[in-house]
N, C-alpha and C positions, 0 to 999 in steps of 0.2 A: 504493500500500500504506500509506504514512504517513497519507494523508488518511483512509482507512478506519479505521485503527487508532486515531487520535486521536478521531475522531467517535464510534466505538463505545465507547471508554474513558470518554468524558464521559457518555454516556447510561447505560451500565451502572453506573458508580460512583454516579451520582445516584439512579437508580431503586432500586438495592439499598439505599442509605442511607434513602431515603424509605420503602421497604417495612419496613426494620428499625425505623424511628422509629414508624411506625403500629402495628406488631405489639407493640412495647414499651409504647406508651401503652395499647393494648387489654388486654394481659396484666397490667399493673401499675396499672390504674385504681383498684382497691380499696386497694392499698398507698399510692398517691399521696394518697388522701383519708384513709385509716386507718379508714374505716367504710363501711357500705353506703349510708347517706344521712345528711344533716345538715339540721337546721332552724336557721336563724340569723335574728337580728333586730338592727338597728342601735340599738335602744333596749330598755329593760326591757319584756319581752313584755306585751301587754295581757292583760286577764283572759280574753278569749276565746281568744287565741293560747296562753296558758299552759295552758288547759284542753285544747286540741288536743295540745300538747307532752306533757302529763302522761298523756293517754289512750294515747299511743303508747309510753309507758314508756321514756324515754331510758336508755341504758346508761352514758353519761358526759356531762359538760357542761363548758363553759368560758366565762369572760368574758375578753376581751382588750382592751387599750387601749395606746396609745402614751404613754410618759412618760419623763422623765429619771430616771436612777438615779445614785447616787454610790458611789464606792469609798473608804471611810474610810481604808484602808491607805495610799493615795498621793494622795488628794484629786482623783482623776479623775472625770469625769462623761461620760455618754453617753446619747443618745436610743435607747430600746429598745422592743420590743413585749412588754409584760408579759402572760403567759398564765396565768390562774388555773384550774387543772385540778381536776376532781372525777370520780372513777370510774376504771375500768381502761382508759384510752385509751392507745394505739391497739388496735383489734381485728385489724388486718392490718398487717404490717410491725412495726417496733419502734423505740423511742426509743434511739438509739445514743449512749452516754455514756462518759466516762472518769472514774472507774472504771465498769465496766459495771454494777455492782450499784446505782449511784445511780439508775438509771431506775426501779427497783422500790422503793427505800427512801425516796425524797425526800418522798413523801406522809406516811409515818409519822414520819420524823425531823424534818419541818418545815424542810427546807432548800430551796434554789433551784438549778435547773439553768440555768447561764449559758452562752451561746454560746461555743464553744471558741476561735474567732478573737478574740472580745472579751477573753477571759481572757489570751490571749497578748499582745494589744495593751497591756493594762494590768498585765501581769506578776502575774496573780492565780492562786491555786491552791485546790483544795478545802480547806475549813476557814476561808478568809478570809471576810469579811462584805461584804454590799452593802446599801445603804440605798435603799428604794423609798418615796418620800413620807415618812410618819412611821414606817415599818416597817423594822427592821434584821433581816436573815436571814443565816444562814451559807450558804456555797456548798457544795452537796452533791456537785456534779460538773460536768464540762465537757460541754455539749450539742453533739454532732457533727452529728446529723441527726434529723429528726422528720417523720413523715407530715404533709402539709398545708403545710409551710414550704418555700418556694422559695429558691434561692441568691440571686436578685436582691433579693427583698424582705428577706431576712436581712441583706444587705449594707447596706441603707439603715437598717433598724431591727432589729438582731439580737434574737433571741428570748431571753426570760428566763422560765422556767416555774416557777411557785410553786403550792403547794396552794391550792385555792379558798377555804378557810376564812380565809386571811389577807388577802384582797382588801380587805375592809372596813377593816382596820386601817391600810391605806396612806393612807386619807382622800383618795385621788386622784380618785374618781369624783364630781366636782362638776358644777355646771351648765355645760353646753357641752362637757363632756368627750366625746371621740370614743371610743365603746366598741362592742363587738359581743358578743352572747350567742350561743353555739353549743351545740346539743344533738346528741349523736352516737348513732346507732342501728346495731345489728347484727341481721341477719335471715338466715333460711335461704336456700339457693340456689334453692329453689322459690318464694320470695316474689316476687310480681309488682310490681316497683318502678314500672313504667309506669302501672299502674292506681292505685297509691297516689298518684303524682305528679298524675295527672289529677283525682283526687278531692279531695286535700288542698290542692294549690297554690292554687286560686281562693279558698278560705277563708282561707288564710294571707296572701294578697295583700291582702285586705280589712283585715287586722290589721297591715299593714306588716312582715310576716315573709316568709321565703323557704325553699323546700325544694330541696336539691341532692342528686341521686343520683350514684353513682360513674359511671354510664353517661353522664349529661349532662356530667360533668367531663371524661370522655374526649373527647366531641365538641368541647368548648371548647378543650381542649389541642390537638386536631387542627387546629382553625381557627387557633390561635395561631401554628402553624408553617407555615401555608399560604403566606404571602407569601414566606418564605425559600425554600420549595420551588418556588414559581412562578418566582422569579428564577433559581434553579439550573437548573430545567427549560428556561427560555428560553435560558440560556447553553449548555446541552447541545444544544438544538435548533440553535442557530447553529453550534456546532462541527460537528454532523452535516451541516448544510446546506453548510457550507464543504467538508466532505469530499466531498459529492455533486458540488459544482462541480469539485473537483479531479479526480474520476473522469471526469466528462463531458468536460472540456477535454483531459485526457491521452489518453483513448481516441479522441477526435475527431481529434487530430493524429496519433496512432499509426496509426489506420485509413487516414487519407489517405496515409500513407507506404506502406501495404501494398496499395493499390488495384491497382497493376500486377502485384504478385505474385499477387493473387487472380484477376486477368484471365488470367494465365498458367496457373494451376491449372484454370480453366474451359476454356481452350484444350486442356488435356490430358485433359479429360473429367470434371472435378469438378462435382458438382451444386451448385445454389444452397444446398441444405440443408447439404451437406458443408462448403462454404466458410464458411457462417454459423456452423456448430457448432464449427469449428476455433477461432475467436476467442471464441465464447460460452463454451466450456469453459475456455479460458484465463482469461478475465475472472472467471468464476464461481469458479474455483480460487483466484485472488487474493483474491476477496471472502470466501471461507470461511476462508482462512488469516488474512487481516487481521482478520476478525470474531472469530476465536478469540483472537488475540494481544491485540486491543483489549479483549475481555471479561476476560481474565486481568489486564491492567493496571487495568481498571475495578474489579475485585474488590479489588486491592491499594490502589487510590486511595481507594475509599470509606471505608476505615478512618481516613482523615485527618479526615473531617467530624465524627465524635463528639468528637474532641479539640478541634477549632475551636469547636464549639457547646456544649461541656460546661457553660458558665456559664448557658446559656439553658434547659438541660434540668433538670427537677426530679427526675431519676433517672439512674442510671448506665445508659448505653445498652449493651445486650448485642448483639453482632454475630453473626448467623448467616449462613452462606453456603449458598445453595441452587443447584441446577443450572439453575433457570429463567432467571436473568439471563444466564448464560453461553450457554444455548441461544438466548435472544432476541438476544444480541449476534451469534452466528454467523449466525442467520437474517437479521438486519438487514444484516450485512456482505455476505451473498450477494445479498439482495434489492436493496439500494441500489446495489451495484456493477453488477448486471445491468440494473436499471431505468434508471440514469443513463447506462449505456453502450449502451443499446438503440438510441438514435437514430443514433449513428455506426455501430453494428454493422449496422443495417439496410442501410447502403450496400453491405455485402459481398453482400447478396442481389441487388442490382440492378446489380452490375458486369457489363459485357458483355465477352466475349473481345476485341472490337475495341478495348477501352480500352488494350490493349497498344500500339496504334499511335497512339491519340489523345493529344493534349497537353492538351486541355481537360478539366478535372476535372468540369465540370458534366454530362458525359455519363453519369455514374453516380449522378445524384441520385435519391433515393427519391420516390415520388408524394407530393403535398402532403397528401392525405387520410390517408395512413399516418403522416406526420409529425405531423399534428394529433392523431391517435389516441394516439400515444406521449406527446405533450405533455399530453393529457387524463389519461392514466394517471398520469403523474408528479405532476400537480396534485392528483389524488385521493389519492395516496400521501402527499404533503406535508400535505394537510389532515387526513387521518386520523391521521397520526403526530403532528402538532402538537396535535390534539385529545386524543390519548392523553396527551401530556405536560402540556399546559396546562389540561386539564379544562374548557375554556370555548370553545364553538363560535364566539362572536363574536371573541375574541382570536385563535383559530386562523385563522379566515377573514381577519381583518384582517392578520395577519402574513404569510400566504401571498399575499394580495392585494398587499401592499406589496412583497413579493419579486418577484412577477410584473411589477408596474409598473416596479420598478427594473431588472429584466432587460431589459424592452422598451425603456426609455429608454436604457440603456447600448448595446444593439444599434443603436438608432436614431442615437445620437450617433456610434458607430463608422462606420456606413454613411454618415451625413451628412459625417463627416470625410473619408472616402474620396472621395466625390463632389466635395467642396470642393477637395481636393488635385488631383483630375483637372482640374477646371474652371479653377482658378487656379494651375496648376503653375508654379513659379518657374524658368523656362528659363535665367535668367542666373546661377543659383546655381552653386557649384562642383560638380565631378563627383561627389565623395563625398556631398554633401548631396542632389543630385538622385537619385543611385542609391538612397539610403536612403529617400527619399520614394516612389520608384517601387516599392520593395519592399512598400509599404503597400497597393497596389491591383493589383499584378501577379497572374497565376495562382499558386495555392498561397500566397497571402498569408494571414497569420494575424492580421490586424488585428481583425476582429470577435471571434474566439474569445478572443484575449488581452485585448482591452479589456473584454469582458464578464467574464472571469475576474478580471482585476486590479481592475476597477471594483466588481464585486459583493463581492469579498473586502474591498476597502477600505471599502465601504459597511457591511458587517456589522461589521467591526472597529471602525470609527469610531462607528457607532450604539451598539454595546455600550459603548464608552468614554464617549460622551456620556451614555448612560443611567446608567452607573456614577456619573458626576459629579452627575447630577440626584439620584440616591438618596443619595449621600454628603452633598450640600449640605443635605438635610433633617435630617442628623444632626449638624450643627455645634453645638457648645456653647461659649459664650464668656461672659466676665464682664468688666465694666469697673469703674472706680472709682466710677461713679455708681450701680451696681447693688448691691442688698443681698445679702449672703452669709450673714447670720444672721437667722433668723425665730423670734420668741418668741411661742408660742401659749398660749391658755387663761388670759390675764391677766384676773383678776376686776376689777370696777369699783373696788373699794377698794384695789387694788394698782397702779393705773395710774401715779400720781405717783411711787411708790417705785421701780417698775421703770424709769421714765424717768430718775430720778435716778441709779440704779445704772449705767445706760448712759453718761450724760454725765459721771459721776465718773471714768470711765476714758478720758476725752478722745475718746469716740466720739459720732457724731451719730445722733439718732433720725430715720431717714429716713422712716418711716411709723408712724403710730399709728392703726390702723384698727379701728373697732368692728365686731363680728360679731353679727348677730341671726339666730337659727334660726327657721324657719317652714315650714309645709307649704301646698300648694295646697288650697283648700276647694272652689272651683268655677271653671270656665272658660266664659266667655260664657254665664253663667246655668245651666250644667249642672254638677250636683254631681260631684265626683271619684268618689265611690262609684258613681254611676250610669254614668259613663264607663267605670269599671273593669269593670263587668259587661257592657258592650256589646261583643259579639264582632266587630262590623263597624267598630269605631273605627279611626281613622287616627292617633290620638294615641299616642305611644310610652309603653309601660307604666312605664318607669323613673321618669318624673317624677310619676306618680300616687302613688308610695310614697316619694318622695324627701324627705329633710329638707334644705331649702335653707339654706345659710349665706350670708346677704346682708349687704351693707354700705350705708352712705349717704355720699355726698360731693357736692361741687358742680362737679366737672370730670372730664373724661375723662383716662385715663392713657396712657402711651406705647404700650402693647400693644393699645389700642382705637381703632377708627375708626367713625364714625357712618355707618350704611348707609341708614337710613330714619327719618323723623320728626324731631322736634326735641328737643334735650337741654334738660331742665329742671333748673337747679341748685338751686332753693330753692322750698319750698312754704310759703305763709303759713297760719296756723291757720284751719280752716274751708274751705279750698280743696280741690277734688278732688285725690286723690293720683295722680301720674303717675310711672310707673316706666320703667326702661330694661332691656331683656332682650338676651341674646346671640343671635347668628344661629343657633347650633345649637339653642338652646332654642326659638326661634321656629319652626324647621323641625319639631322633634319634637313641639311642642305645637299646631301649626297656628294659631299666634297671629300677628297683624299689628297695625300701629299703629291704635289706637282700640279694640281689644278689651278686654273687662272681665275682670279676674282678682280673685278673693277669696282672701286668705291667712288661715290660722289661725296667729296669732302668739302662741304660748304660751297658747292658749285664747281669745284675743280675735280676732274676725273683722275684717279690714281690707279694704275695697273699694278697688281700684286700677284704673287704665287704662294700657295700654301706650302710652307716649309716644314711644319711640324704640327702634330695633334697632341693636345694635353688632356689628361684626365684631371678634372677639377672637382674638389670636394666642396660642393655648394652648401653643405650643412654647416660649415664653419662660418660664424658670424664675423665676416671681414669682407674687404673689397676684393671680389673676384671678377674676372673679365672673360667674355667669350672670345674676344679678338685682342691679341697683343702684338704690337709692332716692335721691331728692333729700334735701338737708338739711331739717330742720324737721319730720320725720315720726316717726322711730324713736328719737329721743334718749332718751325715757323708757321704751323697751321693755327687757325683760330682755336683757342682752348681756354679752359679754366682748370683750377687745381683743387685737389682734395687733400686735406691734412688729417693726420691721425695722431693722437697722443694718448697717454695713459695717466688718469688722475687717481690718486690713492683713496679719496673719500668724497662724500657729498658736498662738503664745504668747498673743497678745491674745485669741484665741478661747477658749482653755482658761481663762484668768483670768476672763473675763466669764461663762462657763458655770458655773464653780465658785461664783462670787459669787451668781449668780441662783438656782441650785439650793439653796444653803444658806439663802437668805432666803425663797425662794418655791418650796417643793417641788412644788406643783401645776402649775407651768408646764412646757411642753415646748419644747425648743429644737432647731431644725433647722439644722445647720451645712451650708449649701449648698456650701461648699468640698469637703466629703467627697462630696456627691452629684455635684458637677461631676466630681470625680476618678473616681467609680464609673461615671457615665454615659459619660465619655470613654473609660474602659477597655473598657466594653461595646461602644461604637461603633467603637473600634479593631478589635475582633474582628469586628464586622459588616463593617467596611471590608475587613478581611483576606480574609474569605470572598468578598465581592463582587469585590475585586481579583483574587483567585486564579482565580475562574471566568472573569472578563473576560479576563485575560491568558492563561488556558488556551485560550480560543477564539481570541484574537489570535494565539497561537503556532500553532494549527491553521491559521489563515488564511495565515500566512507560509509554512508548509510547503506548502499548496496552491498558493500563488503560485510558489514555487520549482519545484514539480512541473510546473505549467502551462508556465512559460517554459522549463524544462529540456527538456521533450519537444518543444519547437518547434525544437530545434537541427538536426534531420534535414532540415528544409526549407531550411535556409540553407547547409548544408555543400557541397552540389553546386554551388550558385551561387557560393560563395566560391572553390571549387576552379577553376571555369571562369574567374572573374575573374583568379585568380592565373596560370592557364595563358595568359591573354591579356596578361599583363604587369603586372597590378596588384601594387603593393607591399603588404607586411604592414600598414604604417601606414594605407594607403587602405582596406584590408579592415576594419581595426579601426574606422576612422572611420565607414564605411558602417554596420557593425553597431551601433556606439555611438549614432549618430543615430536609427536605426530603433527600437532598444529604449528610447531616451530619449523619443521621441515617444509610444510605446505606454505606457510607465510613467507619464509625466506626464499623458497624456490620461485613462487609466483611473483613476488615483488621484485626479485633480482632480474628475472627474465623480462618482466614488463618494463623495468627501468632501462635495461640495455636496448630493448626495441624502441623505447621512447627516445633514447639518445640518437639512434640511427635515423628515426623519422624526423626529429628536430633538425638534425644536420642537413637532411634533404630539403626541409622547408627553408632553412637559412640560405642554402646555396641556390636553390632553384626558384623559390617563390619570393623571399624577401631580399635575396642577393646581398646578404650581409654576412660578415664573419660570425661564426658561432663559437662562443666561449661558454661551455656548460656550467651552470650554477652547481655548487656543492650541496644546496638545500635538499634536492631529491635523494641524494646519496646519504646525507647525514641525518635527514629527518624522515622523508617518505619511506625509505626502505626499512629502517629499524622501527619506525612508527607503525607502519602497516603490519609488519611482522609481530610487533608487540600487541597490536590491536587484535589480530587473529588469535594470538596466544591467549589473551585475556578472555575473549569471547568463548574460545574453545574450552577453557578451564571452567568458565561460568556454566557451560552446558551440562557438566557432570556434578554440579553442586548438590542436586537432589539425591544423587547416588551416595554421596559422601555423608549427607546429613540424616538419611533414613535407612531403614532396614531393607534388604533386597526384595522381600515379599511386598512391602508397602510401595516400593518404587514400581514394581511390575504391575500391581493393581492400579496405581495412579495413571501410569502411561497407557494401560489398556482401556 
């Protein structure tokens, strides 16, 4: 019952949460965007793009850019996202401010809406002023939420909304500034957005602009949460599979104890169908009750997920409870209990009345073809169910295949162990040790059933734990004294020396002074980018055809880079062919390799280059990495700006440096990586919590299954223990016999399961996650001895009635 309840609870809670998430994204897609569709451009729209934008008559527009702002009241500074708004945006949803009137009045009053958390952080209130570049504005109100802004992006660069007419006065949109122009549109419900996108998108692509509809935003949001859902579904599937193992092992042992009772019923005239239905109805009843209880727990459990994932969701998740998941849970409880109990239940069909007199249990074995048919049905069920959960036939097939291989290996190990014990039986061991070993291969032995149950449980638990470690290893964030934690962007050429002096004057080191040159690809291997863009059969990814690359030049590789192919060229003399180095992801997306020709448009000047090397770049490191790196001696005279990095020891030093730089150079942007480290670690802590929660939920299910499997085995040992006691065995000897038997079973099952989990986790790390696998010592130090000890304790508790009572009293009670 516990196995069914926990498995169903996991499936129902996760499926209900996923369904609610999908429905919320679908219903709130317009509210999330604030418009029906948006046209955006990372640069001032070209003449052709502007003509298209104007012909569609935008209802509102925005230019946004990242910049530092200052708070004159207390001298504070902060990196923010400045949004210059024009028009009545949003068309769906609303800008939530304090006071509420500020969202309607800020355009007329000429004030700014400042992120509410930012105002609390710097102790600001409406009426105080902020300085954005050369512009000083009063704060009209605190901005609590706004369509189009997510919680995560707002944490890195909080939004500050100002009227569009003031953007030019800030004097911040200079050469190299990162900016985005957006145009918002509202249409009637009958308007065909798909046709508009199909017609306009290609023309906008040619002008380096993009069109986004609320429906495409819905699809992207759905994909964004796919990986979280897949892991949760995998954990639920493992919990359910553990429940199925618990059902199969429990019913197997239970039916074996009832074989003589069934034989007696048949002697008294009961038909095969009657004896079969007696136990089938019993198991089905348990399945229905267990499914109902599990579904109700699942409904209660799934309300936890919105709380855990609220920082990842750009909207408040509304939970609706429908009857469907509860009905699915009850059906699953019934179906999985009957299906996985079917194989042992079939033995009731083939029990002969003569089995009352027979000692050999093999007399009531079902035909092999019937057994294989049931196995086939079980495999089909597992595949279809895993396909329903994982939505990927290859993953589903791989997971079911791995489970079957594991099951087969565990059964083979158990049978091999039995044969080895028989062949090399230690005849000179003590009586208690010999007796416990004999129990492993005598009639009514439980070696194969328990080794498979214990081993498969340990395998799934350990695999889930190792997988959790692989996932969490990818989310580690750290910083050392050698790493920069302050990045200063958009430093103009005439400001380089002054910025460097400001840094060194505060006893800080300039770790990097990197030049950045912006450029676009003009042609690849002789084919113009415009020609490639119009080729519907192209294999080159579309993003790089419109992308404005920020490149640098230097004479050496950095710590996050590794040369994969070609030869690194540190310096080019005047007149020599220009050789560049590209990142591995750019090489894959552009179908470029060493020796290929690329022509760049550098601020209107065409530059012919050749790919000289390909680098593997570790993008997970929070530092400045580049897809394209030029050698020195090429771009020194090109229009450029610089990026400085330094390392500050504490918050006070960081604040002092930022205040000094913003007051002297209002155009520069400063990223404090210490804040980003804190934010990322906080997010990853929540991710870790979700992963750990589901992992340990399944582990807990596995432990319940193991307890049930070992607990139901007690009936096979009670009569033997009573007989031994009748023959004069002492309580101590009976305890030792049982202890040795369960110790062998627990150790063998957990050890084999753990070794198989090690192999499967290595395969997952190499082929699925593509990450190095460093196995944790926890499963070896805790799971293996812990599961062995658990099996031992339950096994010893099974015979407590024998030790506390007289043999006759025990036999009467058990009968």
